[in-house]
PLY file of the C-alpha trace (Angstrom):
ply
format ascii 1.0
element vertex 305
property float x
property float y
property float z
element edge 304
property int vertex1
property int vertex2
end_header
0.63 -108.66 -14.88
0.19 -107.11 -18.30
0.02 -103.34 -18.75
-3.71 -103.39 -19.54
-4.60 -105.24 -16.37
-2.19 -103.11 -14.32
-3.70 -99.84 -15.56
-7.24 -101.04 -14.97
-6.41 -102.41 -11.52
-4.68 -99.21 -10.42
-7.49 -96.96 -11.66
-10.06 -99.22 -10.07
-8.22 -99.13 -6.75
-7.88 -95.34 -6.83
-11.58 -94.92 -7.66
-12.54 -97.29 -4.87
-10.30 -95.43 -2.41
-11.73 -92.00 -3.20
-15.35 -93.12 -3.34
-17.48 -92.44 -0.28
-18.50 -94.27 1.76
-15.77 -96.90 1.58
-16.86 -100.46 0.99
-13.41 -101.71 1.98
-10.66 -99.99 3.88
-7.34 -99.68 2.04
-3.97 -98.48 3.27
-2.84 -95.71 0.92
0.61 -94.14 0.98
0.95 -90.54 -0.24
4.59 -89.91 -1.13
4.98 -86.15 -0.91
7.48 -84.01 -2.77
10.71 -82.92 -1.12
9.28 -79.96 0.78
7.45 -77.53 -1.52
4.58 -76.00 0.48
1.92 -76.11 -2.25
2.68 -79.78 -2.88
2.45 -80.59 0.84
-0.95 -78.90 1.04
-2.17 -80.85 -2.00
-1.21 -84.17 -0.39
-2.63 -83.12 2.96
-5.98 -82.38 1.34
-5.98 -85.74 -0.42
-5.14 -87.46 2.88
-8.14 -85.78 4.53
-10.45 -86.97 1.76
-9.18 -90.55 1.91
-9.39 -90.66 5.71
-12.94 -89.30 5.59
-13.79 -92.18 3.25
-12.63 -94.69 5.84
-9.15 -95.52 4.56
-5.85 -95.62 6.38
-3.41 -93.03 5.04
0.33 -92.66 5.55
2.01 -89.47 4.37
5.59 -90.27 3.33
8.27 -87.68 2.74
12.02 -87.38 2.25
12.27 -83.73 3.23
15.13 -81.94 1.47
13.77 -78.39 1.42
11.99 -76.59 4.24
9.61 -74.17 2.54
7.47 -74.61 5.63
8.21 -76.28 8.94
6.51 -79.54 8.14
3.40 -81.07 6.67
0.48 -79.46 8.54
-0.90 -82.00 11.05
-4.19 -83.74 10.41
-6.54 -84.45 13.30
-7.42 -87.99 12.34
-6.48 -91.34 13.83
-6.44 -92.76 10.32
-3.57 -90.53 9.14
0.08 -90.99 10.10
3.22 -89.24 8.88
6.50 -91.01 8.14
9.07 -88.35 7.45
12.84 -88.12 7.12
14.42 -84.69 7.39
17.47 -84.24 5.13
17.47 -80.45 5.18
20.78 -78.78 6.03
22.56 -75.45 5.54
23.38 -76.28 1.89
19.80 -77.12 0.92
18.49 -74.07 2.81
20.91 -71.81 0.94
19.97 -73.43 -2.38
16.29 -72.95 -1.58
16.86 -69.25 -0.98
18.70 -68.86 -4.29
15.93 -70.70 -6.13
13.22 -68.54 -4.59
15.07 -65.36 -5.56
15.67 -66.58 -9.11
12.09 -67.71 -9.64
10.87 -64.28 -8.52
13.35 -62.55 -10.81
12.61 -64.77 -13.81
8.86 -65.29 -13.79
7.11 -62.43 -11.98
5.01 -61.07 -13.58
6.24 -62.73 -16.78
9.30 -64.70 -17.66
12.14 -62.51 -18.90
12.34 -64.69 -22.04
16.12 -64.84 -21.88
18.14 -67.97 -21.40
19.76 -67.75 -17.97
22.93 -69.68 -17.16
22.38 -69.08 -13.43
18.88 -70.53 -13.61
20.08 -73.61 -15.46
22.86 -74.11 -12.91
20.39 -73.84 -10.03
18.04 -76.22 -11.84
20.83 -78.82 -12.03
21.65 -78.30 -8.35
18.01 -79.03 -7.57
18.57 -82.54 -8.94
21.80 -82.83 -6.93
19.91 -81.98 -3.74
17.28 -84.59 -4.54
19.99 -87.21 -5.05
21.52 -86.20 -1.72
18.21 -86.78 0.05
17.58 -90.08 -1.71
21.01 -91.41 -0.77
20.47 -90.46 2.87
17.04 -92.14 2.91
18.27 -95.39 1.36
21.21 -95.50 3.77
18.88 -95.18 6.76
17.87 -98.80 7.38
15.29 -97.80 9.97
13.50 -95.53 7.49
13.67 -98.16 4.73
12.24 -100.89 6.95
9.52 -98.59 8.25
8.35 -97.73 4.73
8.50 -101.27 3.38
6.76 -102.75 6.43
3.70 -100.55 5.93
2.28 -103.10 3.45
0.54 -100.40 1.44
-2.21 -101.20 -1.06
-1.42 -98.17 -3.23
1.27 -95.47 -3.36
0.38 -92.08 -4.84
3.53 -90.15 -5.82
3.78 -86.40 -6.26
5.38 -86.26 -9.70
7.85 -83.39 -9.24
11.37 -84.48 -8.28
10.27 -87.73 -6.72
12.29 -90.44 -8.44
13.29 -91.76 -5.03
9.63 -92.32 -4.17
9.33 -94.38 -7.35
12.28 -96.45 -6.12
10.61 -97.14 -2.77
7.37 -98.11 -4.52
9.26 -100.49 -6.78
11.16 -102.02 -3.86
7.91 -102.76 -2.07
6.31 -103.98 -5.32
3.28 -101.80 -4.58
0.84 -100.48 -7.22
1.57 -96.79 -7.70
0.60 -93.77 -9.71
1.89 -90.25 -10.27
-0.18 -87.25 -9.22
0.37 -83.65 -10.26
-1.44 -80.38 -9.66
-0.43 -78.02 -12.48
1.54 -77.95 -15.76
4.74 -79.32 -14.38
7.65 -78.98 -16.76
6.26 -75.73 -18.18
6.23 -74.06 -14.78
9.69 -75.18 -13.81
11.32 -74.46 -17.15
9.95 -70.93 -17.06
12.30 -70.25 -14.16
15.31 -71.20 -16.31
14.43 -68.73 -19.06
13.19 -71.44 -21.43
9.88 -69.99 -22.52
7.98 -73.00 -23.79
8.22 -76.41 -25.30
10.57 -76.62 -28.30
7.82 -75.88 -30.78
6.93 -73.20 -33.32
4.12 -71.69 -31.26
4.76 -70.15 -27.80
3.09 -71.57 -24.71
-0.43 -70.49 -23.79
0.71 -68.38 -20.83
3.43 -66.61 -22.79
3.11 -62.88 -23.47
4.52 -63.51 -26.96
1.97 -63.17 -29.76
4.13 -64.10 -32.73
5.68 -67.41 -33.75
8.90 -68.21 -31.93
12.19 -67.31 -33.54
14.53 -70.07 -34.59
17.06 -69.02 -31.93
14.38 -69.32 -29.23
13.43 -72.79 -30.38
17.08 -73.86 -30.38
17.69 -72.55 -26.85
14.51 -74.20 -25.58
15.50 -77.50 -27.18
18.90 -77.30 -25.50
17.25 -76.74 -22.11
14.94 -79.70 -22.64
17.86 -81.87 -23.70
19.86 -80.88 -20.61
16.89 -81.67 -18.38
16.56 -85.06 -20.06
20.23 -85.79 -19.42
20.00 -84.66 -15.79
16.91 -86.71 -15.06
18.20 -89.85 -16.74
21.46 -89.43 -14.83
19.50 -89.09 -11.60
17.44 -92.22 -12.26
20.55 -94.17 -13.26
22.38 -93.01 -10.13
19.50 -94.05 -7.88
19.35 -97.45 -9.59
23.08 -97.94 -8.98
22.69 -96.77 -5.39
19.94 -99.32 -4.75
22.09 -102.11 -6.18
25.09 -101.07 -4.06
22.96 -101.37 -0.91
22.21 -105.04 -1.54
19.01 -104.93 -3.57
18.49 -106.71 -6.85
19.05 -104.72 -10.03
16.32 -102.14 -10.59
15.69 -100.03 -13.71
13.67 -96.97 -12.69
13.00 -96.05 -16.31
11.23 -99.35 -16.80
9.35 -98.86 -13.54
8.19 -95.41 -14.63
6.81 -96.83 -17.86
4.46 -98.94 -15.75
3.33 -96.01 -13.60
0.15 -94.08 -14.32
0.13 -90.29 -14.48
-3.08 -88.78 -13.12
-3.15 -85.26 -14.55
-5.54 -82.41 -13.85
-7.67 -80.73 -16.56
-5.44 -77.63 -16.51
-2.55 -79.69 -17.81
-4.52 -80.62 -20.89
-5.84 -77.08 -21.30
-2.37 -75.49 -21.13
0.83 -77.31 -22.01
0.19 -80.96 -21.28
2.76 -82.67 -19.13
5.07 -84.98 -20.99
7.29 -87.19 -18.81
10.80 -87.10 -20.18
10.72 -90.82 -20.91
8.15 -89.99 -23.62
5.88 -92.79 -22.46
2.17 -92.06 -22.71
0.19 -92.73 -19.56
-3.37 -93.84 -20.35
-6.00 -92.57 -17.93
-8.75 -94.62 -19.51
-9.52 -96.58 -22.66
-7.66 -99.63 -21.44
-8.42 -101.39 -24.70
-6.23 -98.80 -26.45
-3.13 -100.30 -24.85
-1.14 -103.02 -26.52
-1.59 -106.56 -25.32
2.13 -107.03 -24.92
2.72 -108.76 -21.61
4.98 -107.27 -18.98
5.83 -108.48 -15.54
6.89 -106.50 -12.55
10.54 -106.27 -11.78
10.64 -108.52 -8.74
12.91 -106.99 -6.16
14.07 -108.92 -3.13
15.58 -107.50 0.00
18.75 -109.00 1.35
18.38 -110.52 4.80
20.42 -107.74 6.42
17.64 -105.24 5.54
14.81 -107.26 7.06
0 1
1 2
2 3
3 4
4 5
5 6
6 7
7 8
8 9
9 10
10 11
11 12
12 13
13 14
14 15
15 16
16 17
17 18
18 19
19 20
20 21
21 22
22 23
23 24
24 25
25 26
26 27
27 28
28 29
29 30
30 31
31 32
32 33
33 34
34 35
35 36
36 37
37 38
38 39
39 40
40 41
41 42
42 43
43 44
44 45
45 46
46 47
47 48
48 49
49 50
50 51
51 52
52 53
53 54
54 55
55 56
56 57
57 58
58 59
59 60
60 61
61 62
62 63
63 64
64 65
65 66
66 67
67 68
68 69
69 70
70 71
71 72
72 73
73 74
74 75
75 76
76 77
77 78
78 79
79 80
80 81
81 82
82 83
83 84
84 85
85 86
86 87
87 88
88 89
89 90
90 91
91 92
92 93
93 94
94 95
95 96
96 97
97 98
98 99
99 100
100 101
101 102
102 103
103 104
104 105
105 106
106 107
107 108
108 109
109 110
110 111
111 112
112 113
113 114
114 115
115 116
116 117
117 118
118 119
119 120
120 121
121 122
122 123
123 124
124 125
125 126
126 127
127 128
128 129
129 130
130 131
131 132
132 133
133 134
134 135
135 136
136 137
137 138
138 139
139 140
140 141
141 142
142 143
143 144
144 145
145 146
146 147
147 148
148 149
149 150
150 151
151 152
152 153
153 154
154 155
155 156
156 157
157 158
158 159
159 160
160 161
161 162
162 163
163 164
164 165
165 166
166 167
167 168
168 169
169 170
170 171
171 172
172 173
173 174
174 175
175 176
176 177
177 178
178 179
179 180
180 181
181 182
182 183
183 184
184 185
185 186
186 187
187 188
188 189
189 190
190 191
191 192
192 193
193 194
194 195
195 196
196 197
197 198
198 199
199 200
200 201
201 202
202 203
203 204
204 205
205 206
206 207
207 208
208 209
209 210
210 211
211 212
212 213
213 214
214 215
215 216
216 217
217 218
218 219
219 220
220 221
221 222
222 223
223 224
224 225
225 226
226 227
227 228
228 229
229 230
230 231
231 232
232 233
233 234
234 235
235 236
236 237
237 238
238 239
239 240
240 241
241 242
242 243
243 244
244 245
245 246
246 247
247 248
248 249
249 250
250 251
251 252
252 253
253 254
254 255
255 256
256 257
257 258
258 259
259 260
260 261
261 262
262 263
263 264
264 265
265 266
266 267
267 268
268 269
269 270
270 271
271 272
272 273
273 274
274 275
275 276
276 277
277 278
278 279
279 280
280 281
281 282
282 283
283 284
284 285
285 286
286 287
287 288
288 289
289 290
290 291
291 292
292 293
293 294
294 295
295 296
296 297
297 298
298 299
299 300
300 301
301 302
302 303
303 304
């Protein structure tokens, strides 16, 4: 399926799923983030809307952090939760350090100083995500349960959810990213990097003058480190999948074929830019190139079935 047809089909399916009343019932998987409370609430609200429209909904989660006890239950026979808890003493301690550092760095405004401790914690956040992904892929029961759902669409919370992208690719299911605020801007603020590596500060910055050269250099370094960390994470997950008996899978290529559904605030403030620098079209399908692409067909070995 070419990229134009894939984009149109995914948008059409999402629009059909959220329209009310439903003309046809679809089975939609909502792959939540790794435990952030605000993200869980966002997915829970979306699940309620889809269920009210007559669709089956499965909330999926590889839970690494326990900001709250669990996804709040939904009183609907159309909603189920498939969850794997990977939280342990290390992730709980890391969560506490992150919460303290975010409060110190960004309330009420970022301290506008590059923080080595924040960058180190930011890198450990990726390590924790890799830990959870490895545990999930090693759990054959969890893998089979997810792949046997036969979902029509997977909606992935964008933040730290590369493993969800892997599961979507393994099941060869249409998928799209979903986010609820300016993503990289919010998270980079907690590392002391004040804005994108540009001449003008971010909209929410208290700075009123053009950025100094030193600030732009430090911000660029932070963005480069994040790029390296994320590419390393995606490469590691791809290798992990191959080592477990799956066919070769390039998550970077899979992400290029995944839509990003952004909210208006992301365009108003500092628009999200996935680190692969691939533009996600939310409309104007004719604007895309006609270059044909096919899905990376992934086959499970018999021992996983």
